[in-house]
N, C-alpha and C positions, 0 to 999 in steps of 0.2 A: 570154847574153841576159838582159836585166833581167826581174825577176819582174813579172808582170801581176796586180795585186790579191792578191799573196801575201806570204809572209814567208820567212825563210831556211830554215825547215823544209820548205818545199815545200807547206805547207797553205794553202789559199785562205781569205782573210778573208771571202769571200762564201759560204762554207759549201758549196763544191763538193768533190767527191771524184773521184779518178781512176777511169776506167772499169773498171780491173782490180780496184777495191775495191767497185764497185757490186754490187748483188744479182744483176743480170742484165746481161751484156755480150755483144755490143755492143747498144746501144739507139739505133736510128736516129732515132726520134721518140717523143714522149710526148704522149698526148692529155690535155689539162687537163680539169678538171671542167666548164668551160663549153663544152667541145666544140672549142676551138682547139688547134692542133698546136704543140707546143713542141719546138724542136730541141735536140739534146743537145750540139752543138758549142759550145765556149766559147773565148775567147782562149787562144792557145798559151802554155804555161809554159816548158818546157825539154825538150830531146830525151831520148829513152830509148834509149840504146845504138845501135840501128840507125837512128836518125833519125826514127822515128815519134813522134808526139806523143800523149800520152794524151788520151782523151776524158773530160771532167769531167761528172759527173752531179749535178744539184742535189739537195741533201738536202731532203726534205719537212718542212714544219713540222708541228707537232702538230695544227694545225687543217686539214691537208690541202692547203695552198697551198705553192707553191714560193717560195723567197726571190727577191726582185727582180721577181716577176711582179706584174701589176696586181691590185688587190683584186678579189675575186670577190663579186658581189652576187647575192642571190636574184632570180629572174625578176620583172620589174616588171609590174604589171597594166596599164601603159599602153604598153609597147613590147616590143622583143625582149629576150631574156635578156642581162643585163649592161648594159643601157642605162638611162638615167635617165628617170623619168616626170616628170609635172608637178610633183610634190612633192619632187623630188630622189631620190637613191638610196634604194632600199628597205633598211630596216635589219632585222637578224635579230631575231626575237621575244625579248623580255626573258625571262630565266629566272624561272620562277614562284617567288615567295617563299612563306614559310609562311603559311597561312591566318590572317587577322586574327580575333581573338576578338570576337564580336559583343557590343556593349553590351547589346543586348536579352537575350542569353542570361544575362549577368551579372545583369541586373535581375530576370529571372524566377527565377534561382537564389536571389537575396537574398529575394525575396518568399516563395518556398517555405519557406526557413529560418524567416523570421519567423512565417509561418502555422503551422508545426509547433510552434514554441515557445509561441505563444498558445493553440493547441489543448490542449497538454499542461498549461499553467497552468489553463485552464478546467476540465479534467477533475479536477485535484487540488483546485481550489477547490470544485467541486460535491460531491466526496466529503467534504471537511471540513465543508461547510455542512450537508449532509443527514444525515451521521452525528451532528452535534451536535443534531439535532432529536429523536433518540431519548431519551425520558425515562429517568432513572435510577430504580431501585427506591428509594423513600424509606426502606424498611426493609432493612438489610443482611441477606443470607442467613446463617443460622447455619452454623458450621463443622462438619465431620464427618470422621471418620477414614476410611481406605480400606475398612474392613470394612463401614461403613454408607453408603458413597457411593451405591449404588443406591437408597437409601431417601430421598434428598433430596427435599424437597417441590417442587423445581423442575419435577418431572415431572407435577405436578397442574395440569391446565389450568383446571379449574373446581371450586369447592368447593360441593357441594350439601348443605344442612342440612335436617333433617326439620322438620315443623311444630312451633312452640314452644307449650308449654302456657301458659295465661294466668298462673296462679299455682301454684307448687309449692315447698314449703319445702326448704331445703338440710338434709339429714340427716347426722348424724355417721356416720363410717365406722369399721369395725373396724381395729384395729392398736394400736400402742404410741405414745402421744403423746411428742413430743420435749420436753426441758426448755425452759422459757422463761427467757431471760437478761435480758430488758429490752424496750426499745421501739426500733423502727426509725423514724427520722424522715426522710422523703423530702421535702426542701425543694423540689426541682424540681417534683415532682408535687403538693406541698402536702398530703400525707397522712401518717398514722402508723399503725403496726400492731405486733404482738408480734414480738420477735426470738427465734428458736429456737436452741437450742444444738446440740451434736453429735448426729447427724453432719452437720448443716447448716454450711456455711462460706460466707463472703462471697466472691462472684465477680462479675466484670464480665460482664454479659450484653447482647448487642447489642440496641439499640432501647429499652433500659430505663435508668433512672438509678440504681437500686439493685437488687442481686440476691443471692440465696443459692442454693447448689446442693449436691447430693450426688452424688459419683462423677464420672465423666468427662463431658466436654461432647460427648456423642454422642446421636444419636436412637435411642430416645426419651429425653428428659431428665427428671431429677428436679430441679425448680427452683421458687423463689418469686421473683417480680420485680415491680417497680413503676416507674411513670413516667407522664408525660403520655400521652394517647391517641396511638399511633403514626400517622404520616401527617398529612394535612391536617386542619385544624380543621373541624368541621361547618359547613355553609353557613348554617344557621339556628341560633339559640341554642336550647339544650336547656332546656325549662321543665317539661315534664310527665314522669310516669313512662313514658308511651308513647314520648316522644322518646328518653329514655335507653335504654329497651328496644330500640328500633330500632337505635341506634348500638352498643349492646352486642352485638347479634346480628352486626353487621359485624365487630366486634372478635374474636368467637369464630371467625368464618370466617378472619380473619387468622392466629390462633394455629394453626388446623389447617393452613394453608398453610405456615407457617414453622417449626413446632415438632413436627411428627409426620411419620411416613413417608408416602409417596405412597399414595393409595388408602384413606386412613383413613375410617372411618364413625363417625357421632356418634349418641348416644342421650342425650336430656335427662334429667338427674336433679334439676334445680332451676330455678326461674324465680321471682324474688321481688325486692322492694325491699330495699335494704341495711338492716342493723340500725339504723344511725344516718344521718340526713341523706337527701338526695335522690340518686337514681341507680338502678342496676339490677344484679342479680346472677344469673348463670347457673351451674348445675352441670351437668357433662356427662361422659359416659363415651365414650372414644375407642377404637375397635377397629382393629387393623392387623396386618400380618404382618411378621415379621423372620426372614429366612433360611427362609422357608416356614412358620414356626410362628406361630400366632395369639396375639396379646397384647392386653392392655387397660390403658389408663391412666385414672385418675380425675382430673378437673380442675375448677377453678372460676375464674370471671372476674367481677370486680366493677368497675363504673364508678361514680365518686363525684363529685358536684357540689362543686367547690371555688371557685366564684365566678369562674371563668375561661371563656374561649371553649372551651378544651379541657378536658374532664374528666380526672380522674386514673384510672389503671387499675391494678388489682392482679390478678396472674395466678399460679396455682399449679397444678402438674401432677406426678403421681407415677405411674410405671409399676408393673405388677404384679410386676416383679422386686424391688421394694422396697415391697410392699403393707403392711408394718408401719407405714409412714409415711403411709398414707391417713388415719390418725386426726388428722394435723396440718392437714388441709385446712379443715374447718369452723371450728376455732378461729381460724385465720389470717384467714379472710374475715370472721368476726364481729367481729374486733378492729379492723378498718379504720375510721379516722375522718379527716375533713377537718381541717386545721390551722386 
């Protein structure tokens, strides 16, 4: 008998299998998904021994339909299951795709990034701007070693001076005067004064144009220094002795802040006009503590009129650890002249 829809191997091209290969046999009928009955008998192929013909069972497709059967549609909203509505056969719902990224989200993210960058830039700019407003100290702080670091005058918030005597002559102090080697000419300050020999040596001293010193550069110092008045020039021109006296008092306050240990106390020893020219001279004794011990320095400061908006300043100070040099103070101050 000729093959019906088969090939020489006995397999059906229509994807049928013999009943004895089916999962369950015999299967008289199969109910389809739409409720219709599907028979299991198919055209005969070839006899099997005793003349019986195998029953072929359709293989199910992966989507649940049988081969050769009519397409199965979901129930229509306009008719019975499997029928067409007014808009044609209902179609299965489309498989949901990945959610599309919203343009609004991308825009908000971009705006957030830009806002963060602008905020950070504004903070940095404000920090740089306001930190630049802090004025620098016009007079550099003196250096000190580790042993005297607690005595730096940075710790002094306010310098209080006693009342100044109207006139009091500068007196020579005991000690051994140093040899005089010549004359110091300070062209920047426009003054001249005697140059002392050993143990005095030439040193660079902050805020001054010319300096001499004995020993280490630690507080309290042994020094002679000259230069223009530190800081800004006086607002008004200095014409009278009272004008120079007032500015000289501020200069003494400056020396206490920058060249003596914190907490220093002042006692006036002299207040007079200079030996030559216009200006004012103060002598003063400074008392302080070093490592808990009380010490005293003798000092003098002289402002000299040099015909400029800023007067010249000569400053000398000697601690009691070198009191033999106290004798150098009065001769130094008396020798000062304007160029």
